[in-house]
Each structure stands twice: as C-alpha cells, then as structure tokens.
N, C-alpha and C positions, 0 to 999 in steps of 0.2 A: 503602423501596425498598431492595432489596440493592444494595450497594457495586460491584458489578462492571456493573451494568445501567445505561447512562448515557443521560441523556434528550437529549444533544448527540453528535453523529457526529463527528469531527475529520480533516481533511485537512491534512498538512505540506507545506511549499511547498521545503522545504530539503535535500531528498535528495540525496546525492551524485551526480555524474554518472557515465554510463558504468558502472552496476552490472551484473555478470552474476549475474543472480538465481538462476539455475541452479546458482550456487556458493553461496549463501547459505541456511545451515539454521539458523543462530543469529543474533542480533543482532551478534555480535562478528565474524561475518562481513564484515558492510559496512564496517567501518573497516578492514578488510584491505586493501580494493580502493579505498578514497577518504574525502573527508571531506566533512561536510555544506557546502555553499554558505555563503558569507558572508552574514550577517544582512542586509546592504544589498540581495544580489541575492533572496533568499527574500522580504522584504518588497516588492519590485518585482512577484514573481509573483504575491502575494498580491492586490496592488493590482489588477493586470492581471485576475486572476479576478474580482473585486468587479466591477471596470468594466464587464467583457464579459456578466456573470451568467452564465456559461458554465465548467464544470469538464471541459477536453478530457481524452479518453480517448486518452493519448499512452502508455499503459503496455502492455506485450507481454513477457510472461514465458515463458523457457524452463523447463517443468517438469522435464523431464529428456530428454536426447538429442532426440529431434524432435518432443516432444509439446510443444505452445505453447499459450497461452491467444490467444482472440482480444484486439483492442484494449480496454482498459479504464480508468476513473477508479476512484478509489476512496476509501473515509473508514475511519475506526476507531472503535468503539465502547469509550473510553477514558475513566474517571471523571477530573473535572479535576484533582485533586490528583497523580494517577499518569500524567500527561503529563510531568512533569518526568523521569521514566525513560527516554522516548523522544526529548527533547531531542537528546541526545548522537548519535543516529543520523540524525536526519531534519531537524534545523537548528532555526532560530530562529523561525519563521512560521508559524502554522497557521490555518484558518479553520474554524468549528464552525456545522455544519448541525443543524436542528431535527430529532429523529429523525422525526417525522411526515413530512417532506420526502423524507426517505432511503425511509420504507416507502412511500410514494406514488409514488416514481420507480422502483419495482421493484428497487432495490439488492437484493442477497442476500448471504448470510453466506459466508464462504471456508470451505471442509472442511479443515483443516489435516489432513495424514495422513503417516504416518510412509515414508520411502523403502521399505522393504520390504513394505509394504502395498499399493504401487501395482500389483506383480505381481499379487497375489490380485484386485484391480477389474478389472484387463486379462483376466482369464482366459486361454485358450490362445490365442497369436499364431501368425500363420504370414506372415512377409513375403511382399510381391508379387513377382510372379515378375520383374518388371521391375526391383525395386530392386537397387540397385548398393552395396555397402558404399563409404564415403569412405577411402581407404587412408592419407590425411593427417591423418586425425582424432587429437587428441592427447588424452590425458586427465588431468585435474589429480590431484594426490595424493589429494586430500578426495573426488574423485568416488566414487559409492558404485557396487554390484555393477549396481543399476537402469538408472544410467545408459549403461553398457555394453552392456546387454540391449537399451535402445531404441537405440542404435546399430545393434544387429544386425538388429531387426525395423523400424526406419526407420518409413515411414508406417501400418505396420498398428497402431501406435500409437494413432492417431487414433479408435481404436473407441470410446473414452469419450466423442466427440462435444461438444455443447456442454458438457457435466458438466466437462470439461477446464478449462474459463474460470474455474472456480471453485475449482480443488485448488491447494494451496501444501502443498510439502513441507516439513517441518521436523522436528527431533529435539524430544522430550518430555521436560521433565527439571522436577524442583521448584523449581531454580534458574530464575528469571523471565528472568536474562540469558541463558542457554542455551536460549531457546525464541521462535519468532516466533508461539507460540500466543496469548501475552500482548496482541497487538495489536486480535485481534479484528476483521479485517478484513472490511469489505463492498465488493464490486463491483458496477458498474455498467458493461454492456457498452455501447459508444458513450458520446458526449457526455453528460454533466448539464446540461440547463438549469434555473437557478434563478430564483425572486424575491427582491428584497430582505427580505420577511418571512422567508424560508426560512434566512435567517443567523442565529444565535443570537450569535454571539461571534467575534472574531478576538483571536489572541495574538500578542503581539510583544515585544520588549524595551522598555523603558520608556522609552529615548530615542526610539521610534519613535511613541509615542502620540498626541500631538497631530497628526501627518500623517496618521495613520490616522483619527482622528476628523473631519478636515477632508475627506479623501478620501471617508469613508463619506457625509458631507452632501452633497456635490457629487454624488453617484450615486444621491442619493434613498433611501439608508438611515435609517430611523427611529431614534429615541432607544431602541427595545428591543435595538437590536443594541451587544452591550457591546464595549468596548475592553480587554482584560485584559493584565496585563504578566507577563514570567516572576519578575519580582522580588516581585510581589505573590504568586504561587502559592508560593514560597520560606518565605515569612513566614505564610501560612496555615496 
C-alpha cells in the first residue's frame, strides 16, 4: 500500500480555540492566532466523543469574504508516523476511525485550491442589486485580492453551492510546513454518528493510557480499539 494512503482517518481534539480559518493558508498561521488546548482538555473532549458516539458538526469556515461552508465535522487521512508533525498545531489527543466507516458515512475529501484559482471557479460575478458594502470591513495584511473581491460581490459568491463546503484555500509548497494540503482532510456535513467498532485507535500522551483504556471498557469498546501513545510514535 502506498505510504500516503492510510487505513485510519484521524480527528484531533486539541485545536486552538477561536481560530479565524479565513486567515489560515499555512500551518504556521494557526500558531500565530493561538496555541493548542492543554492535554487534559483535549483528552476530555476525546472521551466525551467516545461516550456520545457522535462527532459533532461544530466547524464552519469562512473560505474568503462572504463565502462560508456549512457546518461540518472532519477527519484526516494521515499515516500513523506522520501524525507527529500535526501535533504542534492540533494538540495532544486524536481519535482514529476505520477507513470503511468514513467511506460508508459519506465523508468527502476536501478540494484544496489556491486563492487565485477561486476567481476562475466562480466565473463572472454580479453583485445583487440589494447588496451593500460594509464600510467598516477591515483587511488583514495577509488577505489576498480574492478576499477583497468577495467583499465587493457579497452573496453572489454563493454561486458555488454545496461544493463550497468542500473547498479549503491554501498555498502550495514543496515544504510540508508551508501548506495545508498535507492534512488530506475529509469532511462530513452534519454530525457523524458512529459505533464502537468504527474506532480503530485513540492517540494520547502516555500518562493518559490507563485512563483511556478504562474509559473505552466502560463504554463498550472492544479490545480491537488500540490506545497508542505519542511516546510510542516517537520511538517507532
């Protein structure tokens, strides 16, 4: 099997709070806005997900200007060893779902697109006659021309329809630290309800291993769900 094709899809639970994703084009932009949640909080969120057997669709991203996604939940197709490179941005805890469960639940891969390509995807735009510019809008120094154009055209940018929920704007670079493309994100519109057998593994710091094993047993997860530590990955 090709190394970049994983049999487990991961959902991190320690992402920083309050991130403006329309200002994130590279992984390093995340850390400019905040730091991942403490390990204790990330693990507690993971435990809550396992207990409820539901991944909530709490994410909603502004792609640019007025173009937004619907609410979604997400997982990422990341080989086990490569997870170490994502920990600094997304925290100390992750839940791994079997690939078959992700396929059966109709998750779809994200279309990563360069900002300048969105204009071509939208084609000719014409703002609605009732649309009025927000004169109080301010622009960040990293905002692109695309963001300004969406400000001009407003709701007309919704021309993309449901496809917009699977768009993620990034920069492309040979350096994996400079592009979000390495995350290989898959999205599900709405909540994702799963069964214990759909969970292949959980990933936490070694200090939480015993607690997670007890939690899995209490909520009817079988021995087939592995509990893996970051320390193990570092040594593998």
